[in-house]
GUSEGU-190064 format. One line per 3 residues: number of its first residue (from 1); their letters; for each residue x, y, z of N, C-alpha, C. Coordinates in pm, 1 decimal, always signed. Each point is the difference from the previous one (the first is absolute). Last residue first. Example, Ala and Ser with C-alpha at 12.3 -4.5 7.8 and 13.67 -1.06 7.14 Angstrom:
! GUSEGU-190064
2	sa	+1285.0 -225.0 +708.0 +82.0 +119.0 +6.0 -77.0 +109.0 +73.0; +29.0 -572.0 -7.0 -89.0 +119.0 +0.0 +90.0 +120.0 +0.0;
END
This chain:
! GUSEGU-190064
172	xxx	+2366.6 -8120.7 -5373.3 +137.1 -45.2 +30.0 +0.8 -137.8 +62.6; -365.9 +202.5 -362.9 +22.3 -15.3 +144.6 +140.9 -53.1 +20.3; -332.9 +265.9 -409.0 +115.4 -82.5 +40.3 +7.8 -5.9 +151.8;
169	xxx	-320.2 +273.9 -249.2 -43.7 -138.4 +20.2 +115.4 -94.9 +35.2; +61.6 +477.7 -84.2 -100.6 -13.3 +105.1 -46.1 -142.8 +23.1; +497.1 +123.8 -156.6 -131.6 +1.4 -65.3 -104.9 -28.1 +106.4;
166	xxx	+430.7 +218.2 +193.4 -30.6 -124.0 -71.5 -137.4 +15.7 -64.8; +439.2 +305.9 +278.7 -133.4 -19.0 -56.7 -12.9 -137.0 -62.6; +312.5 +365.3 +331.5 -7.7 -139.3 -41.5 -142.6 -24.4 -46.1;
163	xxx	+312.4 +475.8 +24.3 -117.7 -77.5 +39.7 +13.9 -143.3 -48.7; +395.4 +344.2 +132.8 -56.4 -66.6 -117.4 -116.9 -84.2 +48.2; +234.0 +226.5 +320.0 -24.9 +107.2 -95.3 -54.2 -55.2 -131.0;
160	xxx	-108.9 -280.9 +436.1 +122.9 +53.7 -57.9 -35.5 +115.1 -93.3; -347.9 -229.4 +227.9 +101.8 +15.9 +103.5 +128.1 +64.0 -52.9; -458.6 -141.3 -181.7 +55.8 +132.8 -25.0 +105.8 +32.8 +106.5;
157	xxx	-278.7 -461.5 -236.1 +76.6 +64.0 +106.6 +46.1 +137.7 -45.7; -314.9 -255.5 -255.7 +24.5 -98.1 +105.8 +69.3 +65.5 +118.7; -334.7 +169.9 -405.8 +121.6 +41.6 +70.2 +16.8 -93.9 +118.4;
154	xxx	-257.3 -105.6 -480.2 -14.9 +15.3 +144.5 +134.3 +41.5 +58.4; -198.2 +96.7 -519.2 +76.8 -89.4 +87.2 -29.6 +32.0 +145.6; -182.7 +75.2 -553.5 -18.1 +37.3 +140.4 +73.5 -103.5 +85.3;
151	xxx	+116.7 +155.9 -529.4 -67.2 -95.7 +87.8 -6.1 +53.1 +143.1; +220.3 +223.7 -378.9 -144.0 +19.2 +8.1 -71.9 -97.8 +90.5; +461.4 -142.4 -214.9 -39.3 +138.2 +22.3 -152.4 +10.3 -1.8;
148	xxx	+189.8 -479.2 +133.0 +3.3 +91.6 -113.8 -41.7 +141.4 +40.0; +229.9 -429.4 +260.7 -100.8 +103.0 +22.2 +6.2 +98.4 -116.6; +139.4 -552.5 +79.3 +37.5 +133.0 -47.7 -116.1 +96.0 +22.6;
145	xxx	+56.2 -431.6 +323.7 -38.2 +34.4 -136.7 +44.5 +142.4 -33.5; +46.8 -220.5 +434.4 +54.6 -96.1 -96.2 -29.3 +36.5 -144.8; +67.0 +355.3 +437.6 -86.9 -107.0 -47.2 +69.5 -88.2 -102.3;
142	xxx	+158.0 +411.0 +214.9 +34.9 -121.0 +74.5 -87.8 -117.7 -40.7; +183.6 +509.3 -193.4 -100.9 -103.8 -17.6 +45.4 -125.2 +74.2; +114.2 +538.0 +89.4 +56.6 -129.4 -36.2 -113.6 -101.7 -4.0;
139	xxx	+53.5 +579.7 -48.4 -62.3 -118.9 +57.3 +73.3 -124.7 -47.8; -9.5 +597.7 +32.9 +66.9 -122.4 -43.9 -64.2 -118.5 +70.5; -295.1 +443.6 -85.3 +108.3 -51.2 +83.2 +62.2 -123.8 -63.2;
136	xxx	-359.1 +462.3 -62.7 +61.8 -113.8 -68.0 +120.1 -42.5 +82.1; -485.7 +271.7 +118.7 +145.6 -4.5 +11.8 +48.8 -125.8 -71.2; -469.5 +350.1 +95.1 +62.3 -113.1 -68.4 +150.3 +8.8 +19.4;
133	xxx	-496.7 +196.9 +247.2 +138.4 +15.9 -44.0 +46.4 -125.8 -69.3; -427.0 +76.8 +240.5 +8.0 +96.7 -108.4 +139.5 +22.7 -54.8; -102.7 -329.3 +335.4 -16.5 +134.3 +56.1 +14.1 +107.2 -107.1;
130	xxx	+182.5 -428.8 -193.2 -72.9 +8.7 +125.6 -2.4 +141.2 +50.0; +268.7 -372.7 -366.2 -95.7 +109.6 +4.3 -71.4 -4.6 +133.5; +477.7 -193.5 -279.5 -92.4 -10.3 +113.0 -91.8 +120.6 -2.5;
127	xxx	+334.2 -282.0 -367.3 -63.2 +126.0 +37.1 -100.5 -28.4 +110.2; +484.9 -257.1 -176.1 -143.7 -5.0 +19.5 -50.0 +138.9 +39.3; +462.9 -278.5 -244.8 -61.4 +113.5 +67.3 -150.3 -21.2 +9.7;
124	xxx	+449.0 -353.3 -10.0 -72.4 +85.4 -91.9 -56.3 +117.9 +77.3; +335.6 -495.5 +35.4 -43.4 +129.4 +50.0 -71.7 +77.0 -110.2; +52.6 -564.6 +91.7 +61.4 +119.9 -58.2 -59.5 +127.1 +62.3;
121	xxx	-138.0 -470.7 +81.2 +123.1 +35.1 +70.0 +65.1 +127.6 -49.1; -334.9 -202.4 -336.9 +9.3 -50.8 +137.0 +136.8 +30.6 +62.0; -137.6 +344.7 -365.3 +7.6 -146.6 -2.7 +5.2 -48.9 +144.7;
118	xxx	-214.3 +476.0 -180.0 +97.3 -68.8 +85.3 -9.5 -150.4 -20.5; -149.0 +537.1 -230.4 -17.4 -144.8 +14.9 +112.9 -63.0 +80.7; -184.1 +503.1 +55.0 +107.4 -64.8 -75.8 -5.7 -149.2 +30.5;
115	xxx	-340.0 +247.0 +179.7 +38.2 +100.4 -99.3 +109.5 -55.5 -90.4; -414.5 -202.5 +344.0 +134.9 -20.1 -54.0 +24.2 +101.9 -111.4; -324.6 +53.5 +438.5 -6.7 -20.5 -143.8 +142.0 -11.0 -53.6;
112	xxx	-220.0 -118.5 +513.9 +71.8 +95.5 -83.4 -17.1 -39.1 -146.1; -191.7 -87.2 +560.2 +7.7 -39.8 -139.5 +67.8 +109.2 -79.0; -96.2 +40.0 +458.8 +63.9 -131.4 -1.6 +5.5 -54.5 -142.0;
109	xxx	-15.9 +522.1 +237.1 -56.1 -96.4 -93.8 +75.2 -131.6 +9.4; +101.1 +423.6 +230.3 -115.0 -64.9 +58.7 -61.5 -106.7 -89.5; +411.5 +261.1 -74.1 -120.0 +73.1 -36.2 -126.5 -65.0 +55.3;
106	xxx	+418.0 -192.7 +136.5 -9.3 +5.8 -144.9 -137.2 +53.4 -41.1; +265.8 +126.1 +464.3 -85.6 -102.4 -56.6 -8.0 +20.7 -150.0; +382.4 +139.1 +404.8 -88.0 +36.7 -109.7 -79.8 -118.8 -49.5;
103	xxx	+191.2 +115.6 +495.8 +16.5 -99.6 -105.0 -94.8 +32.4 -113.7; +179.4 +398.6 +299.2 -93.9 -110.7 +11.1 +19.4 -96.1 -115.5; +401.9 +287.8 +193.5 -103.2 +5.0 -102.0 -96.6 -114.4 +24.4;
100	xxx	+330.7 +283.2 +339.0 -39.4 -133.6 -46.8 -112.2 +13.3 -98.9; +171.0 +379.5 +231.1 +89.5 -44.9 -106.6 -31.9 -137.5 -52.8; -227.0 +200.0 +371.1 -34.4 +74.7 -121.4 +84.6 -46.0 -117.6;
97	xxx	+91.9 -185.9 +422.9 -133.8 -42.1 -42.9 -41.7 +71.2 -128.2; +405.7 +124.4 +198.9 +11.4 -137.4 -49.9 -135.3 -50.1 -50.0; +10.1 +417.3 +206.4 +65.6 +7.0 -130.2 +16.5 -139.0 -59.7;
94	xxx	-173.4 +29.8 +432.8 -95.4 +55.0 -96.4 +60.6 +7.1 -139.9; +282.8 -131.7 +352.4 -101.3 -102.7 -26.5 -103.7 +47.7 -101.1; +329.1 +307.1 +142.4 +63.9 -109.0 -74.8 -101.6 -108.0 -34.6;
91	xxx	-144.9 +355.0 +273.0 +26.7 +47.4 -136.7 +62.1 -110.6 -83.9; -69.3 -86.8 +457.6 -128.2 +9.5 -70.5 +21.1 +44.1 -144.9; +374.3 -5.4 +281.5 -44.1 -136.6 -31.0 -132.1 +0.8 -76.9;
88	xxx	+152.4 +413.1 +150.9 +93.4 -51.6 -100.8 -38.1 -142.1 -39.7; -235.6 +217.6 +351.4 -38.8 +48.7 -132.8 +93.6 -51.1 -110.9; +115.0 -136.1 +443.3 -133.6 -47.3 -38.9 -44.0 +54.5 -136.2;
85	xxx	+419.5 +148.0 +199.4 +1.0 -138.6 -48.8 -136.7 -46.0 -49.7; +106.2 +430.9 +217.0 +18.1 -4.0 -145.7 -8.8 -141.8 -56.2; -22.6 +84.9 +474.3 -116.3 +60.3 -64.8 +10.9 -11.6 -152.4;
82	xxx	+365.7 -149.5 +255.3 -116.7 -83.7 +27.3 -123.5 +53.0 -72.0; +397.1 +252.8 -18.7 +13.6 -123.0 -79.0 -120.6 -91.1 +19.1; +21.9 +389.7 +261.6 -19.2 +35.7 -140.1 +6.9 -125.6 -87.0;
79	xxx	+98.2 -50.6 +454.9 -142.1 +29.4 -18.9 -29.6 +30.6 -146.6; +449.0 -58.4 +123.5 -71.7 -126.7 +10.7 -149.4 +19.6 -24.5; +285.8 +379.9 +19.2 +16.8 -76.1 -124.0 -73.6 -133.2 +2.3;
76	xxx	-199.1 +397.8 +297.9 +125.0 -75.9 -2.9 +9.7 -77.9 -130.6; -269.7 +469.2 +25.0 -14.2 -139.7 +40.3 +134.0 -71.3 -10.4; -165.2 +475.3 -79.9 +122.0 -35.3 +72.7 -7.4 -143.6 +49.8;
73	xxx	-240.6 +243.7 -454.2 -13.3 -25.8 +143.6 +136.3 -33.1 +59.3; -63.8 +113.0 -467.8 -117.0 +64.1 +59.3 -10.8 -20.9 +150.6; +350.0 -193.2 -283.0 +8.4 +145.8 -10.1 -115.4 +69.7 +70.2;
70	xxx	+22.4 -474.6 -11.0 +121.9 +49.2 +64.7 +8.7 +152.3 -4.9; -358.5 -225.1 -224.5 -12.8 -7.9 +145.7 +122.5 +54.9 +72.0; +9.2 -16.3 -474.7 -107.9 +88.6 +45.6 -10.4 -1.1 +151.8;
67	xxx	+307.5 -296.4 -202.5 +42.1 +139.7 -18.8 -105.0 +94.9 +56.4; -107.9 -459.0 -2.2 +106.7 +29.8 +95.6 +48.3 +143.3 -10.4; -306.7 -159.5 -314.9 -66.3 +20.8 +129.2 +103.2 +30.6 +107.8;
64	xxx	+171.5 -103.6 -421.8 -77.9 +124.0 -7.6 -67.9 +29.1 +133.6; +236.1 -410.3 -47.9 +89.5 +116.1 +5.6 -75.8 +131.3 -0.9; -248.8 -396.8 -52.5 +61.5 +2.4 +133.3 +90.0 +122.8 +14.3;
61	xxx	-178.6 -86.9 -422.4 -103.2 +52.2 +90.5 +54.8 +9.1 +142.3; +280.6 -195.8 -318.6 -18.1 +142.1 -30.7 -103.8 +62.8 +92.0; +66.2 -463.9 +26.7 +115.9 +71.6 +55.3 -12.9 +150.1 -24.6;
58	xxx	-327.4 -280.6 -192.1 -9.9 +0.9 +146.0 +113.9 +76.3 +65.0; +11.8 -65.3 -466.5 -108.2 +92.3 +35.0 -13.1 +9.5 +151.9; +308.9 -311.6 -160.8 +42.6 +136.6 -32.2 -105.1 +102.4 +37.1;
55	xxx	-102.4 -459.0 +36.3 +89.1 +44.6 +107.8 +47.5 +142.3 -24.0; -253.7 -203.3 -336.8 -82.7 +27.5 +117.4 +83.8 +49.7 +117.0; +230.2 -132.8 -390.9 -84.9 +116.8 -27.8 -83.5 +36.9 +122.1;
52	xxx	+260.6 -391.7 +24.5 +85.6 +119.2 -0.5 -83.4 +125.5 -24.1; -219.2 -415.4 -29.8 +37.4 +28.4 +137.8 +84.9 +126.3 +9.2; -112.5 -166.0 -423.2 -119.1 +56.0 +64.7 +30.7 +38.5 +143.4;
49	xxx	+342.3 -218.1 -241.7 -22.9 +137.0 -47.3 -123.3 +64.7 +61.4; +86.0 -457.0 +124.1 +100.7 +94.7 +48.2 -19.7 +140.6 -56.2; -267.5 -381.4 -138.7 -40.0 +57.6 +127.5 +98.1 +107.4 +44.4;
46	xxx	-36.9 -91.9 -526.3 +9.3 -81.8 +119.4 -42.3 +75.5 +124.0; -193.3 +82.0 -507.5 +113.8 +33.5 +83.0 -3.1 -85.3 +126.2; -190.5 -65.6 -520.2 -34.3 -3.3 +141.7 +124.8 +26.3 +82.0;
43	xxx	-20.8 -45.9 -483.3 +2.3 +135.1 +54.9 -40.5 +3.1 +147.0; +9.2 -389.4 -305.3 +134.5 +37.2 +41.8 +6.2 +141.5 +56.8; -409.9 -183.4 -168.3 +44.5 -85.2 +110.7 +137.8 +42.5 +49.4;
40	xxx	-337.3 +357.7 -214.7 +83.7 -109.1 -47.7 +53.2 -76.9 +120.0; -467.4 +251.1 +58.3 +141.8 +29.8 -14.3 +76.0 -121.2 -51.3; -520.9 +102.1 -129.4 +79.9 -62.8 +104.5 +146.4 +35.9 -18.3;
37	xxx	-431.0 +299.2 -150.2 +103.8 -87.5 -51.6 +81.1 -55.1 +116.6; -354.4 +324.3 +46.5 -56.2 -126.4 -41.9 +106.5 -100.2 -40.4; -72.4 +457.4 +345.4 +81.5 -62.7 -102.0 -56.6 -136.4 -33.1;
34	xxx	-141.2 +335.5 +339.5 -78.0 -18.2 -120.6 +80.3 -62.3 -112.5; +132.0 +155.3 +456.5 -58.6 -133.8 +1.2 -80.1 -29.1 -126.0; +407.7 +339.3 +218.8 -87.6 -16.3 -115.8 -52.4 -142.8 -4.7;
31	xxx	+329.3 +148.5 +314.7 -135.2 +30.0 +43.3 -99.0 -22.4 -113.6; +465.8 -50.4 -68.8 -43.1 -103.2 +93.4 -144.3 +22.2 +43.6; +221.2 +314.4 -276.1 -30.3 -121.1 -74.8 -51.8 -109.2 +91.5;
28	xxx	+147.8 +410.5 +189.9 -124.9 +17.8 -75.1 -37.5 -123.7 -81.1; +416.2 -18.9 +244.9 -120.4 +1.2 +82.1 -127.3 +25.0 -80.7; +483.3 -6.1 -143.5 -91.2 -109.0 -33.1 -131.7 +5.0 +75.5;
25	xxx	+363.4 +315.6 +68.3 -34.9 +7.5 -141.3 -107.1 -103.4 -34.1; +188.8 +7.9 +429.5 -83.2 +118.2 -16.6 -44.1 +16.0 -144.6; +291.4 -359.9 +114.0 -132.1 -14.2 +60.4 -87.5 +122.2 -21.1;
22	xxx	+476.1 -131.8 -135.8 -106.4 +28.2 -94.8 -138.0 -2.5 +60.4; +458.3 -43.8 +194.1 -64.6 -126.4 -34.1 -117.8 +20.4 -92.8; +242.6 +375.5 +158.5 +94.6 -87.4 -69.5 -60.6 -133.0 -40.1;
19	xxx	-246.4 +308.9 +266.2 +14.3 +48.7 -137.5 +91.7 -91.9 -79.9; -59.8 -104.6 +455.2 -130.4 -1.2 -66.6 +11.5 +42.0 -146.5; +387.7 +17.2 +276.7 -43.3 -138.3 -22.3 -131.1 -5.1 -78.7;
16	xxx	+150.3 +423.5 +128.5 +92.4 -57.0 -98.8 -36.4 -144.5 -30.9; -232.3 +216.5 +343.3 -40.9 +51.6 -130.8 +89.0 -55.2 -110.8; +118.9 -108.9 +440.5 -126.3 -63.9 -36.6 -49.5 +46.6 -135.5;
13	xxx	+378.1 +211.6 +176.4 +32.8 -138.1 -33.8 -126.1 -75.7 -43.2; -55.1 +432.1 +164.4 +61.0 +3.0 -133.5 +40.0 -140.2 -45.2; -167.9 +47.5 +438.2 -104.7 +30.5 -96.7 +56.3 -0.6 -142.4;
10	xxx	+305.5 -51.9 +352.2 -85.1 -118.9 -10.1 -109.0 +22.4 -104.4; +269.9 +366.3 +105.1 +77.5 -99.5 -74.2 -82.5 -127.4 -19.6; -187.3 +329.3 +269.6 +6.0 +48.3 -139.0 +76.3 -99.1 -87.2;
7	xxx	-12.9 -75.6 +463.2 -128.3 -31.7 -62.3 -5.2 +48.4 -145.6; +384.4 +108.5 +247.7 -9.6 -145.5 -12.7 -130.4 -39.0 -69.5; +62.4 +453.3 +109.2 +88.6 -40.3 -110.2 -10.4 -151.4 -23.9;
4	xxx	-226.3 +173.0 +367.3 -65.7 +46.4 -122.6 +82.5 -40.6 -121.2; +171.3 -74.2 +429.1 -95.3 -102.2 -40.5 -74.9 +40.7 -126.8; +500.5 +185.5 +79.0 -130.5 +7.5 +65.1 -91.6 -110.3 -51.5;
1	x	+559.9 +80.4 +61.3 -102.6 -40.9 -92.8 -133.7 -1.5 +75.8;
END
């Protein structure tokens, strides 16, 4: 068994991890920073899937560089592995950084227009406007009074996929 074969197997294993975890399919979405809608709370992926995707890319790069260096030079396997490690780690870290979505903001507005009325503690919908764009999002009323359709509310929190809102004159 030659080192070129070993590096080819490592590269294919890395590609299998990367493709199997969906990282190559999701990369264009991860780079898109113009999204206005917050992700659903239950769609947040854990650390392990992100780690597997990044490791898959790093392993694939390690194998590819190992194949290229092993076939192009007579360097020792230790030298090839050492040289291939740095770009593989860099690729994994860059892919992890590119895969992290920036924390979306609620269009930059701290106020919203109620689209669907909300009783105290109930859920409804609000329209956010900003930067020439509008987006309708789910919201929960944390105030003590009913929020009728058409009223202006304050966005208390946009930490979850459902905004937390209250009447502008209510205080918690």
